[in-house]
N, C-alpha and C positions, 0 to 999 in steps of 0.2 A: 708431611701430609697433615692437613687440618681437617679434623673430623667434627667440626662445629655442628651442634644441634641445639636449638632453642629449648630451654627448660620447659617441661610440660605445663607448669603453672603459668609461666610468662606467655606461652602459646595460647592457653585457655583464656587469659585475662586481657589479651591485647588483639589488635588488628595489625597485620603486617602492612607497612607503608612502602618501604623502599630499603635498599642496601646502599650505604655509603662506602667509601674505600675501606673503612675498618668495621663499622657498626651496622647491624640490622636496626632499622628504625621502626618502632612499633607505637601505635596509638593505644593508650590505656582505655579500656572500654568503660569509661565513667564520664558521662556527659556534663558533670558538674564542673570539671576543670579541664582546660586544654593541657594534656599530659602525655608527653612522649617518653618512651623508654628506649634507650640506646644499649645494644648488647654487642660488645666486640665479638666478631666472628672468629674466635679462637677457642679451641677445645680446652676444657679442664682449667679454666681461669676463674678464680673467685675473688681475687684482690687486684687492685690497680698495680701494685708493685710487681706482680707476676708478669705483667706485660713488658715487652722490650721498651727501651727508652723512646724509640720512634713511635711505637704504638701508643705509649702514654701521651705523647705530644699530639698525635692524631686524635685520640679520644677527646682530649680537652678542646681541640680545634673544632671537632664535629659538634660537641655538646654546646660550646659557646656560640658557634655560628647558628645552630638551630634555635637556641634560646633568644638570641638577638633578633633573628628573623621572626620568631613567634611573637615577640613583644611588639615589633613594628607592624606586622601584618594583622594581628588579632587584638592588639591593645591590651594593656594590663598595667598593674601597679608594681609588681615584683616578680622576679624569677626565682624559683627554688631549683637548685641543681644538687642532687645528692646521690650517694651510693650507700645503701644500707646492707642489704643481703642477709638480714636476720632470718627471713622466711625462705628466700630463694638464694642459695649460695652462689649461683652463676653470676659473674660480674655483670651488673647492669647499672645504668645511670638514669635517674629520673630527672626529667626536665619539665617543670610544671610552671605554667603561667598563672599567676595569682592576681586576683582583683579584690579590692577592699570590700566589695559587695558579695564575694563568694561565700558559700555556706560555712566554710571553716575558718575564714579570716578572723583574727590574725594567727590562728593556730595552724599546726601542720595538717595536711590533708589525711594522713594516715590515722585510721581508727575513728574518723569523724563521720557519723551518719552511715547510711546505706548507699552502696554504689548504685548509680543510675545508668544502666547500659544505654548506649545510643540506639535510637530507633533508626530504621533504614534511611530515612530522608536526612536526618541530622548527621548520620555517619557519612553519607555520600558528600554532604556539604563540607564538613570539616576535613574529610579525606582529600577532596579536591583542593581546598585552601592549603593544606599542609604539603601536598605533593607539588604544588606550584612553588612553594617555599623551598622544598628540598631540591627541586630541579634548578633553582637559581643559586644554590650555594657554590662557592669557589671549588670545593671538593665534592661536586655533585654526585649523583648516583653512580654506582660501580657498573 
């Protein structure tokens, strides 16, 4: 039995977009950067090596497919894919599309400036774009 629950901090900081075969896909509520967070829907997992070999492969497939699609659909100069977990131990993967003209370039987005939550219109627009992307992935929504 899988008792997956999204960590409260991730739940508070993101908007749920969709569920892929392994991961919950969430949009970070920061309009400065196109920024997805993928959370494997497995209970009590904090490190990649705790996933089964098949789940590790699926996690990487989902992260790279989304990253590639984001870069194609939204344009950008660089993709940042990372697992940190220093503040939230639940395993999650950041997929961030970077542009040379973004406010943090070339530095990491963490700890740079104040988060700028999406307003309703911008959230609806990016959500629609990203959901179209998610729906076209080979391993589309669950």
